[in-house]
N, C-alpha and C positions, 0 to 999 in steps of 0.2 A: 786651571787651563794648561799648566806646565805638563801635566800627565798626558793630556791630549796631544800636545806638540810632540812629546817623546814617542807616543804611539804612531803618529804620522811618519816620523823619521824611520821608525822600525819597519813600517809597511814599505816605504820606498826602498830601503836597503835589502829587505828580503825579496822584494819583487825582482830586482836586478840579479841577485844570486840565483833565484829559481829559474829565471829565463835562460841563463848560461848553462845551468845543469841540464835543463830540458833539451837544449839544442845538442849537447854532446850525447845525451841518451838517444836521441833520434838518429844521429849520425851513425852510432855504433850498433844500434839494434837492427834486427831483421824483422820486417813486417810481412806477413804472408799475404798473398793476393786476396783481394776482397771477394772475388768470385769463386774461390775454392771452398767447397762445402766440407769443412774440417770439423772433426769432433775433438774438442780440447782434451788433452791428456791431463794427468794428475799434477804434473809440475809446471803447467802453463798458467801464467797469471790470469786472473779473472778479467775478462774484457779485452784481451789481446787477440783472441780468435773468435770470429762470429760463430755461434752455434748453428747446427743444421736446422733447416726449417721443416723438413719432411723426410719420412722413411724412403729408402731407395733400394734398387737392385743394382748390384755391381757386376760388371763383366770383366772376367780375368782374361787378359790377352796372352799371346804366346810368350811374351817376355815376362809374364808374371805381374803385369800392372793391372790395377783395378780401376775401371772407368765407370762413373755413374751412368746408368742406362737412360736416365731422363734427359741427358744431354744428346743422346743418339736418336731417341724416339720422342717426339713431342706429344705422343698419345699417353696421357696419364692413366686412362682407364685400364689398359692392358697391364701396366706396371702395378697398379693397385690390386688387380686380380691375382697376379703372381705373389705379391706380398701377403695377401689374405690367405692364400692356400698354404704358403710356407708357415705362416703363424698358426694356422689350424693344425698342421702336423706337429708342431712343437708343443701345442697346448695339451695334448693327451698325455697323462702321467704314465710312468713306467710300471707302476703297480698300484693296486687298490686293496684296502682292507675291507673285504666284503662282509665278514661276520666276526664279531668279537664276543665271546662268551666267558664270563668271569663267575667263578663260584668260590666261596671262602667259608671257612669254619673258624669262629672266634671262640677261644677258650681263655677267658681272662685276658692276658696280654700276649698269648701265643695265637698266631694266625697261620692257617694252612690255605694256600691259594692254588686254584687250578685255573689256568688261562688257556683257552682254545681260540686260535686265530685262523681264519680262512682268507688267504692272500691270493689275489688274482694278479699274475705276472704276465706282461705283454711281450717283452723281448724274448726271442727264442734262443739265441746264442750269446747272450750277454748276462753278466752277473749284475744283480740288483741288490743294493745295500739298503737295509731298513734299520733305523735306530731303534733300540729297545732298552731305554733307560727307565726301568719301572720304579726305582726308588730304593728304599732300605729293605729290600727283600732278596732272598738268595734262592737260586735255582737248584732244585733237587733232582729233577729229571727233565730231559728234553726229548721230544719225539717229533718226527717229520713224516708226512704221508702226502702222496700225490698220485693221481691216476694218469697224468701225462707222462710220456716217455722222456728219457734223458733229463731227469730233474735231480737236483741236488741242493742240500741246505747245509751251510757251514755257519754255526754260531761262533761269535767272537765275544767271550765272556771275560771282560777285563774289569776295569773300575766301573763304579756305578753309573757314571755319566758318559762312559765311552763304549757301552755294550752295543754290538751290532749283529745283524743277521744278514748273511749273504745267500741269495737264492739264484739258482740257475734253471732255466727252462720255462717256456711259456705254458701257462695253464693255471689250475687251482692248486695251491699248496695249503696243506693243513698242518699247523704248528700247535703242539700241545706242550705247555710248560707247567710243571709242578713246582711251586715255590713256597717258601715259609719266611716268616718275619715276626717282628715284635711290635706291638702297638706302643706308641709314645704316650707318656703321661703328661697331660696339659696342666691339670691341677689335681690335688688329691681326690681320687675317686672318679676322675674323668679321663678316658683314653681316646686316642685318635689314630686312624689309619689313613695314610697318605700314599697315593699311587700316581705315577705318570703313565697314562695309557695312550694307545694309538688312536688316531681319528679313524673311525670305522663307519661304513655305511649303515650297518645295523649293529647294535650293541645291547647286551643284557648282562645283569649282574644279580647274583643271588647270594646273600650273606646271611649265614645262620649263626646264632649265638648259643653257646653251651648252657647259659643260664639266662634268666630274665634280665633285661636291661631297659634303660630309658634313653632314647635318642636325644642328643644335645644339639647337633648341627648336621644337616644333610647336604649332599653335593648340590651345587647350583647347576642350572640348565639341565636338570634330569628329572624324570618322572619317577616317583617312589611309591611303594606300596608296602607299609609295614604290617606284619602279622602279630597281633597282640592278643594276650589272654588276660585273666584277672590279675596275674602277677606282674606282667610287663610285656615288652616286645621280645618275641622269639626269633624272628627273622625279618628281613626286609629285602625287597626286590627293586631294581632300578632298570630303567630303559632310557636310551639316548645318553650314554655316558660321555662326559666331557673329558678332555685330555688330562685336566687337573682334577683328580678324584680325591675327595677328602670327606671322612665320616668320623664323627666323635660320638661317644656314648658313655654312660655310667651304669655300673652294675646295681641292680635292685637288691638291697639288703633285706633279707627276711627278718621281719620283726616278730618278737615274741608277744603274743596277745596278753595284755594286762589291763587291769581296771584303770580307767582314766582318773586323774586327780584334778578336781575342779576347785578353784578358788574364786569367790564372788565378792565384788565391791559394788555396793548400791549407791545411787545418787537419786533422791526422791524429793518431790515438792508437793505439799498439800496446799491447794489454793482454795481458801474459803470465800474469795471474792466472786467466784463464778457461780453460775446457776446451771446445773447442780454443782455441788462441790467436786473438784477435780483433783485426782492424785496421779501425777505423771512421774516417770523416772526412767533411769537407764541402769542396767545391770552389766557390769564389765566382768566377763568370765575369762579366766586364764586356765586353759586346758593343757594338760601334759600327761605323758604316759601312753596314751592311745587316743585317736580321734573319736569324736562322737557325731552321730547323725540325727539325734533328737534330744530334746530337753523337756523335762516335766517341771512346771512352775505352779506353786500354790500361792494365790494372792490373798490379801487380808480380807477378813469377813466384812460384809456390809457394802462391798464395792463390786461393780459390774465391769467386766473387761470390754473395752470399746475398740482399741487398736493395739497391734503388736507387730514388731519387726525385728529382724536379726541381720546383722552385718558383720563381715569379717574384718581383719586388720586393715585391709585396703579400702574400707568404706563401701564395699559392694554388698548388696543385699543377697543373702543366702537363704532366705525364708522360702520354703516350699509351701507350707500351709500350717495352720494351727487349729487344734480341735479342743473344745471345752469338754473335758471328760467329766466334770462335775459342775452342774449349774446351781446347786444349793451352796449355802455358805459353808466353808469358804470355796471360792471358785478355783478350779484346777484346769490348767491348759497344757496340752501336749504340743510342743513346737517341733515341727519336722524341718530339717535342713535339706537343701538341694544336694549337698555333698558332705562327706565326712570331714569335719573341721577339727583342727588342732591349733593351739596357740590362743590368740586373742579372739573373742567373740563378744559382740555387744547386743544385748536384748533391750529394746525400748518398748514401754507399755504406756497405755492411757486408760485410767480407771475413772469411773463416775460413782458418786455416792448414790445408793439406791433410794434412801429415804431423804426427801427434800424438805420435810417439815421440821420446824424448830419449836421448842427446844428438843435436843437429843444428845446422846453420848456417842462420840466417834472414836473407835479404836483403830489405831494405826500401828502396823508392824511391817517388817521386811517381807517381800515376796520370797518364798522358800524354794530353792532349787533342789530337786531330789538328788541324793548321792553327792552333794557338794560338801567339801571338807571344811572350808572356812567361808563364812558369810557375815559380812558387816556392811555398814553404810551410813550415809548422812541423810538427814531429813530436815527440809526447810518448810516452815509453816507460815503462810501469809493469810492475814485476816483483816477485814476492813473495820473502820470505826463503828459501823452499825451493828456489829455482832459482839456479844459478851462471851469471851472464850476463857474457860478455866481448865487448868491442867490438874485433873483429879488423880490420875495414876501415871507415874513415870517409873518404869521398871527396866533395868538393864540399859539405861541410856543416860547420857550426860549432856548438859548444855554446851553449845559451841558458838563461834562467831558465824553470823549470817553471811553467805557468799552470793546470794541471789540479788540482782538489781531490782528494786521495787520503787513504786511511786511514793511520793511523800505522804500521800493520804492513806497508805497501806502499812500496817504494822507487821513485823516479821520476827520470828524466832527460829532457832535451829538446834538440833540434837544429834549426837553421835550414837548410833545403834550398834551395840557390840556383837549381837548374834540374832538368830531368828526368834529366840525367845524374848528379845527386847520388844517392848510395846509401850505406847502412850495412849491414854484415854483423855479425850477432850470433851468437856461439857459446854455446848454452844447454845446460846440464847440470843434472840433478836432484841434490840433496844428500839425505842420509839424515835423516829427520825424527826429532827427539827430543822426546817429549811426556810429560806426567804426567797421570794420570787417577785419580779416586776414584769408582768406580761406586756408585750408590744404587739400591735397589729398594724401591718402595712397594707395600704389599699392602692391599687392602680388599675387602669383599664387597658384592654386590648381591643381588637376589632369587634368581638362579640360578647365578651365576658368582663366581669369585674373580678380581679384576682386578689385574694386575701392571703397574706402571709402572717401566720401567728408564731411568735417567738416567746419562749419561756426561759429566761436566764435564771437558773436555780443555783443557790448557794446553800449547801448542806452544812448546817452548823454542828449538829450532833447526830450520831447514828449514820445510817446509809439508806438509800432508796433502792428498792428492788423493782418497783413498778410505779406507774403514774396513771391516775384516773382524771379525765377531762370531762367536765359537764358543759355541754353545748345545747342550750335550749332550742328546740325546733329542728335539730339536726335530723331526727328520724323522719321528718316530713319531706326531706329531699330538696329543700330550698338551696342549701349550700352543700356542695359535694367536695370531699377531700380528693386531691389529685393522687392517683396511685404512685407509690414510690417516692413521694415528696416528704414523708415523715422521717426525720433523722434525729439521731443523738449526736451532738457536737461537743467534743471535749478537747480543747486545745486545737491542734491541727488535724485531729482525727474525726472523721464523720462516719457514723454507723447507721445503716437503715433500720427503721423500726416498722412493726406491723400493728397498726391500731385496729382493735376489734370492739364491736359494740357489746356491751354487757347484756347478759341474758336476764339478769334480775332487775336492772334499772334502765329506765328509758333515757335516751339522749346522753348516755355515758359511754365514753370511749376508754378502753383499757390498753395501756402500753406497758409491756414487760421488757425489762432490760436484760441483756445477755449476762451481765455481771453487776454486782452491787456498785452503786454510784455514790461517791462522797466528794466533798469539795465543790468546785464550780463546774457546771456544765450547762448545756442549752438543749432544749427540745424544740423542734421546729417542724411545721407542716404548712402546706399550701392548700387552699380551697378556692372554688370558683362558683359564681352565680351568673345567670343570663343578664346581659347588659340592659336589655329592654325592660325586663321585669324590675330590675333595681331602679332604673330611671323613672319608671311609672309609679314606684312606691309599693308595688305588690310584694316585693321581697325587702325586708328590713334586716338590719344587722343586730344580732345578739352576740355578745362577746363570749367566746368559749373560755370557761374558767377551770382552774384546777380544783377538783372536788374538795380537797383538803384545805383550800385557801379561798373560799367563796367570799365575795364582797370586796375584793381588792381592786384598786383603780387600774385602768388601762391607759396606755399611751397609744394614740392613733397617729399614724404617719401617712399622709396622702401625697402621692406622686402624680403630678399632672402629666397628661399625654398631649399629643398634637391635636386630638379631637375634643377631649373633655378635661375639665378640672373637677375636683371632688370636694364637696363641703359636707361634713357630718353634722346633722341636725338632731338634737336630743328630742325624743318624743315626749319627755316629761315637761320641758319648758318651751319647746318649739323654736328655740334659738340655737345658733351654731355653738358647738363646744368651744370652750376657751382654749386659746392657743398657748403653747409653751415653747421654750427654746428647743431647737432640733437636736436630738441626741447625736453623739459623735458617729455611731455606726450608720445612722440614717444620712447624716451629712456627707459621709464618704460615698455612699451609694448615689446620692443626688449629684455630687460633683462628677462622678464617673459617668453617669448617664446624661448629664447636661440638661436635666429637666428640673423644674422648680418643685420644691417639697415644702410641706408645712407639717407642724406637729401640734396635736390636739390632746387634751386631757379629758378622759371620761371617768369621773370618780365613782359612779354608781353603775356597776356592770349589769345590774338587773334591769335597767331601763333600756329598751331597744333604741336603735339609731336609724334614722332615715338618711340615705345618701343622696344628695342633690348632685347632678352631673350636668352643669351648664356647658354648652358648646364653646370651644376655644376659637379665638380670632387670631390668625397669624399676624405678627407684627415685626417690622424691621425699623429700628431706631438707630440714628447715626449722630456722632459728634465729630466736628471738623476742627482741625488745628492747622494753621498755616504759619510757616516761617519764611520771611522775606529777607533778601540780601541783594544789594546792587551788584550787578555783574556787567561791566562795560556800560553800554547804552540801554541795557534792559534790567529787569528785575528777575532774579532766580527765585522760584517759589517751590518750597517743599511742603506739600499738603499731606496730612495724615488723616484718614477717615476711619473712625472706629465704629464698628457695627455691633449692635446687640440684636441677635436674630432669635426669635421665639416661635415655636410651634410650626416651623417649616424649615426646609433645607434650601440654602442659597447655592445654586449651581452656576450662576453667572453674575457678573457685575455690570450694571448699566450706568453710564455717566453722561451728564450734559456738559459738553465742552465748548468754550467760546470759539468763534471762528479764528483761524490762524494760529491756534495753539496745538502743539504736538506733544502730548504728555507721555511719559513712561510710567507704567503702573506695575507694581509688584506687591505680593503679600509680605507683610512685615516679618522680618527675620529670614527671608528667603532671597537668594540672589537672582533667581530666574525672573525675567521680565515677562509679564503676561502679554500674549499676542491678541490684538483686537480681531474678533471674528466678524464684526459687522459695524460699519460706519455709515450713518445716514446724515447727509449734509442738508442744511437749510440756510436761509438768508441770515438768520440771527443767531443760530446755534448749531452745534453738531452733536449727534447722539452716537456714543461709542459703546460697544458691548464686548466684554471680556469673559471667556469661558474659564472657570476655575478648574484646577487639576482634579478636585473631588468636591462633592457637595459638602458644605460646612453649615454649622449652626452654632449658637452661643455667641461668644465674643470673637470678633474677627477684625483685624486691622489691615488697611491698605496704605501704601506709600505712593503718592502721585507727585512726580517732579515735572516741572515745565518752566519755560522762560517766556516772560511777557515783556514786550517793548512798548512803552507808552508814547503817544504822540506829543503829549504835553506833561509837565510835571504834576498837574492836578487831575489827570485822567483817572477815573475810578478803575481799580484793578478787578477784572472779572474772576469769578470763582468757578471751579469745577464742582458741580453738585451731583450727588448720587440720585438716581431715579428710583421711584417706588420705595422710598424710605422717608421716615419722619426725622427731619434734622432738628435736634434738640438745642444744640449750642454750636456757635462758631467762634473760635479763638484765633486771633492774629497777633503775631509777635515779630520783633526784629531786634538786631543788635545795636548797641550804642555806637554813635558816630556814623550810622548808615544814612542819615538824612531822611528816613521814612517815618511818617506819622499818619495817624487816622484822624480825619477832620470831623466826622459826624458825631457830635456829642449827645445827640438824642437817642440814637439806636446803639451806639458803641460806647461802652464804659471802660476806662482803664482798670486793669486788674493786676494783681501780683502774679508773677510766674517764675517758676524755678528754671525754665528752659530759655527764656528770653530776657534781655535787658529792659525791654518795654513791650507791653502786651495790652490788647483790647479784646473785649468779648461782647457778643450779642446773642440774644435768643430769638431775634426776629427772622422771618424767612427772607433773606436777602440773597442776591446773586452777584453783587459787586462789593468792593471795599473802597470807600472814599479816602484815598491816600493823597498825601502831598510829599513831593520829593524835592528836597533842598540839596542839590548836588554840590553846592559850594561848601556845605558843612561836612560832607563825607570825607573820611580819611582815605586817600587813594594812594596807590603804590606809584612811586616815581620811577627813575631811570633804572637801567639794568646794572648789575654788578660789573665792575671793571675786570675782574679776574676771578676764576673759580678753581679752587684746589680741592681735590677729593682724595680720601685715603680709605681703602678697603682692606681689612685684615680677615683672612680666611682661617678659622681655627676649627678644625673638625668639620662639622656641618653648619657652624655658625658663621655669619657674615656681619662684621662690624664696620659700618661706613660712616665716615666723618666728612662733612662738606663745609668748606670755608668759602664764604663770599666776601670779597674785598671791595669796599666802596671808598671813594674819596669823600662823598657826601652821603650820609645815611638817610634814606627816605623815612617819612613819618609812619608808614604802614607797609609791612611786608606780607605778601600772600604766597605761601609755599605749598607744595603738594608732595606727599609721601605715599608709598605703596600702602594699600589697605591692610595687608597682613603684617607689615613691618611695625615695630614698636619704636616710638620716638623717645629716646632716653634723655636728651638734654637739648636746650636752646640757649646759646650764650651770645651776648653782644659785648665785645671787648672784655671777655672773660667774666662777665657778670651774667648769672643765671636768670633766665626768665621762667624756669620751671621749679624754682624753689617755692617754699610754702608761702613766704611773704609776697612773692611775685604773683602766685596764683590767686591770692586773695584780692589783688587789684583787678583781676579779670582782663589782663592785657593779652592773653593767648586764648583764642577760641578755635574749636575743632568742628569740622563738618564732614561727615562721611558721605561720599558719593559712590554708592555701591555699583551702579551701572558702569562706571569707569574704573572701578577697582582702586580708588585713591581716597586719601584723607586730606582735606584742605584745611590749612592752618592760617588764621589771620592774626598777625602780631603787630601790636602797637609799639613803635620804637622811639617814642618821644622821650625826652630826658626824664620825665616824671615816672616812666615805666621801670626805671632801674633803681631799686630801693637802696642799693649800696654804692651807686655812682655819686661822685661829688656834684653838688648843685651850683657851685660858684665858678670852678675852673672849667674852661672850654677844652674839649678833647683835641689834641694835636696829632696829626698823622692820619693814615687811612683807618677806616672803621672795619672791624672784622666781625662778621656774623657766622656763628658756628652751629651746625646741626649734627646730632649723633643719632643714628638709627640702627636697629638690629633686625636681621632677617635670617632665614634658614635656607639651606640648599635642599631641594626635593630629593627623595630617595631615588638613587640611581645605582648603576653597576659600580663596583669598587675598582674596576680596571680603567674606567674612563668616565670623568665627571664633566658635566656642562653646567656652568653657573652664569646667571645673568645678574650683574651688579647694577643696582639702581641707586642713584644719589637723590638728594632733595632737589626738586625742581622749583625754581623761583619764578612766579608769575611775572612776566614782563622782561625776563632776561633776553638779551639780544642773541639771535642765532649764531652770530660770529664771535661771541665771547669765548676766549680761550679757556680750555679745561685741561688741567694737568692732573692725571689720575695715578696715584701711587697704589701699588698692589703688594701687600705683605703676605707671604706664603710660609707654610711649614716646610721643613727640610725634606720631607718625604714625598713632595710633589713639585711639579713645575707647571707653568701656565703658558698658554699660547692664545693670542687674541683671535676671536672669531668675528670681530666687528671690523669691516673695511674702513670705517670712518675714524678709527683710532690707530696710531702708529706708535711703535715702541721707540723710546729714546735711549734704551740701553744697548741695543745691537750686540747681543751676546755672540753672534757669529763672527764678528770682527776679531774678537779675542782669541779665536782658534788659530789664527795665523801667527807665526813667530814675530812678525813685525807689527802686529796689531796693538793698538792702545787699549787700556783697561776700559771696562764698561762705565765706571764712575766718571772718568775723565771725559768720555764722550757725552754722557748725560749732562755733566756740568756745562760743557761747551754749548750743547743745544738749548739747555735751559736759559743760559745767558742770552742767546739769540732771541728766544721767545719773550723774555722779560725786558728786553732792551727798549721797546717803545714806551714803557710805563715810567712814571716818576721814580726817583731814587727811593723814596719811602716805601712804595709798593714793592719795588724789587727787593729791598732788604727784608720786609716782612715775609714775602713769598719764599725767598731763599732760606730764611731762618726756619720756617715751618717745614720746608722740604728736607733740609739737612737734619732736623730733629727726627723726622719720620724715617729717613734712610739709615741713620745711625742706630735707630732702635731695633732694626730687624736685619738679620743676616741674609735672608733670601728674599729678594724683592725685585720689582720691575716698575718702570715708569711708562705711561702712555700719554699721548698728546692728541687732543681732538677739540671740538667746538661744542657749544651748548646745544646745537641742533643735532648732534650725534646721538644724544639720548643715553640709553643704558649701554654698559660695556659687557659684551659677552665673551666669556673665557672658556677655554677647554683646559681642564685640570688633569694632568697626566701623572699618576703616581709613579714613584721610582721603580716599583715592581713591574709596571707595564713597560718602562723603558728597558729594563733588564730582559724582559721577554722579547722585545724587538731585537736586542743584541743577540740573544740566543737564536732567534729565527734566522737572522742574517747569516750567522755563523754556520748553521746547519745547511741553508740553501747554498751558500758559497762552497761548502765542502762537498755536498752531493753533486752539484753541477760540474765542478772541476774533477770529481772522481769519475763521473760517467764520460765526460768529454776530455779524455786524457791527452789528446793531441793539441788541445789549446793550452798555451803557456799562461802562467799566472799573470804576466804583465798585461795581457790583453784585457781580461775582466777588470783589472785595477784601473787601467787607462779609461775603459768604457765607463766605469762607475765614477771616476773622477770628473770626466767631461760631463756626464749626465748630472752629477751633483752640482757643478757650476751653473749649468743651464737651469736646473730647478731652483738654485739660489736666486737667480735673477727673477724667477716667477713668484716663488713663495719664500722670500728670505727668512721670515720669522720661523716657519716650520723647519726649514733646513738647518738653521742655526740651533734649533732645539734638538733635533734628532741626529745631526751629523756626528757628535761625539760618540753616541751609542751605536750608530751604524758603523763608524770607524772601528770601534772596539770589536764588534762582531766580525768585520772583515779581517782584522789582525789575527784573531784567534782562528778564523777559518783558513787564512793563508798559511799560518804555521802548521795547522793540522794537515792541509793538503800537501805541503812540502815534506812533512815527515812521512806521510803515507806514500808519496811517490819515491822518496829515497829508499824506503824499505822494499817497494815493489821492484825497483830497478835492479836490485841485487839478485833476483831470481834468475834461473836458467831459461834462456829464450830458445825457440826453435831455429835451427839454421835454415838457410834457403834450400829450396829443392835443387837436387843435382842436375836434373834434366827438365826441359820445358814440358815434356810429355807426361811426366809422372804426376800422379794424383794422390791425394791423401786417402787413407783407408781407415777402417774402424780401429786398426791397431796403431794408428799414429801416422807421422810423416815418414815417407821413404827416405832412406839415408840415415835414419837414427840408429840402426843396428851397427854393431862393431864389424871390423873388416873380416874377422874369422867367421862370424856367423853368415856374412854375405857370401863368402866363398862356399860354405857348406850348402847353403840354399841354392847357389848356382849349379853345384854338381848334381843335385837331385832335381833339377828343373826338368820340365816336360820338354821333349824335343819340339822343334819349331813346326813340324808337320802335324802335331797333335791338335785335335779339334778344341775350339774354345768351349769353356763351360761357364754356367751361371752360378753365382753365389748370392744367396738371399740373406740380406742383412738389414738391419733397421737402426736408424739413429734415434736416440732419445733426446728430445728437445729439453 
């Protein structure tokens, strides 16, 4: 605070000095009349002379004075008409370049230029000067022609940037210039011509080149038309020439025709896993010497060309077309390119083996490029485990490392091919495939059909599979039909469609051919359907579709129930249902996802047909009720949980039977939104409530129902809220120890063990009430309010750590406290003994209850001597009892320039509204706090410390704390003072607030230090701008105004003013110094003297009297006689 006091003294001292300086400046300066429409001169300070508001006409008097005509005639329309006509006369230019014709001949770096200009001159007896700085060119010849009389042209050929042309005589002048220059070299091989032309109405240029060139850059804002032949650009024309004319080009070098040199690097892959065998590859051609526009390629024998493409070094396709010049082995193709290409060229091809039958010999060689000098490449060979591949011939090749990424079930090898004569011969044979399969059939119903899904998980042990044959008895009769597009091959996460086709030779056999050989694990799946009515009547039975190579294998049938029907498979051999087995994992996942019941059956003889029974389903809603009871004042708080099991229907609304006088709150478990009752029907004995759900639900659904019931007597039966249109299977009632609540009916209610309650009873009878007995004298109840509450909140980043101390002279047996629902309770301590330790939690002395509708957690704490495991049992506690609660919360996401935090402490049920609360706030150094709660006052009073005679904040807080604690016993005063001193000494930046228990939460505005600096900067800028514009106001006036306004604001909002005053003062100090410095510099400039006569007026040339005495005398000698008629001067002021 010492720095703030020093800044205030500096403000007062500078304010007095600035006021005296300003007074002297006003006395010595000359201020022009406000009504004078003066145009400020160059040496006039900004702001000393008001600028003119409008253009005007000046009247020159006989004495030479200029008078604004608007002061003589109030009619502005006449004056504006005169001004408009004068400006229209001045707007016409003195000359115009009507036509500009440029022709040039470029021979390497020498340029001959002929420029013809047609210039229209308007003044008849005046010389007109035209700048003609064309650039780095030199004039060889100058010629001037004109048909108008008395015309003359004088060129002034000086330096490049100061050449001018002077023309005399009105009319059309024709200027012809012959010039020459040199083109600049930008980079080797690229030249540039740069000219500075005149702006002409019509312009044209024709530039011819001695040899063929290629244009690099053209002039902007011009229309060009190059003339090109097969060698390059010969000339170019331009229209609409800009003043900055720039053209660059490069000469075309004539190349000597030579034979191209082609080097080829091949990259090929022979894939034996596909059907048919596929040979793909890329040929990288490096062409030098001369470009080529076609390539002839000869591919290996036995392969047919399918696709071919050609791309340049940029990856752009340059393939025009390709033609198979030879269809017999070997295949030859002629590849034509869109343009002649030199450099890198990539040819990609795709070949297929013509013969698909095995065994056979496959000869692989490099595709040969005609006239290529060097041809080599790499070959990767992929073959599945189902083929036996032998390398019978390897000539001109050597084995290398495989670079292609392959599946684990695919073997691979690679070779380096040295030339086009290198080749490899592979003998390929098929091996018999050995595989295992466990077929599954899933059955479910829809509105009109029975849907069958057949899955065949196949594990190939040896060899590979190229196709699969499925034998389905009776399929040709049309009873079951396969859904089109449902047959798929699934391998990992890849799904490929298959096309099943009926065999021509065998009945009821479906053939499926794979795109490539399959090994390892994969699945074949398809879906079929049959009419629901025919299946239900028994006209259509199920015969299992088997893999022809694995007949007689058992099937697993999975039936999924629907809302209309369930499915029971009956064996036609025994007439009994199939035996059930555990549900497979894949089927269990589908059942959980769909929410429908599923069963798994085993059919060990696939040759026996199955009859499907489809009994109709009956919708059912079953419910289990659980109640928790807790005394709350003169009533009993009930938390009822209703768990539904909904089958074969959707539950769109919840209907409850509610006892009269009970107002329940209902929500879906796990959700905070309370359901709104859409219909309430009252009767004498009960009330019917209906709640609409956000969406229709089925399966497991749980509701939470909270209500308060007040019994007339301690033995009154407690009524239950029962769900309507539901079968109640079980009702469970529980309560906590020490509540005094017990269930009396031993016939219908049996005590049971419960994990949730200390005591619980259960019944399966359809009851509507619970026969309870309430012994209020046995319940542990909370006693008096705490004598004093101390709270400490530490704000660290976005975390809020709050500690609440409740001081009691006599500790009650039970404490009930409430904390925010989102806050976490870290610790509960009584006289430094933890109730949240492991040993204390085992005793069950702390119980938590979530009340979601109020957003709180309620904690019931037993504080008897036995609840403290580490407390002595013989010695009585001396002095006040301290109960400490520690909670943790977070500040919501907000702007980093201004934070608003609501600090909540632990609320003790039964605390008196007048109980004093002393709240300590610990902050980080980078922010400050201001209370937004009117019920809390600050005990620190930081604003008092700003005054030189003010006491420190700590002394003021100690004095006020002493007054607050004075009514309490000495022991409580010592304990409170000790805790507050330890809190204050542990943090450097803090504050103390005082309120009462009924004040509730403490709302704070947290202002970061960056925001306070922004406030200082804003005040400084506003202070400087205002005093710079209003120069007649002394600095003392705003300082006094701000000081008085600050005192008044201090009386209204002392806390905010004490927080912001130092930073506002800082901005005022810097603004004052800046204004004083600016004014001292401005006062040193030359000011205008006063007008010498009252009748003189300012003109566009400045104030009268500003000229020297000699100039005044010369102007007086040449003045017009007094009898001369007045004249008008048209002038305009520029605002």
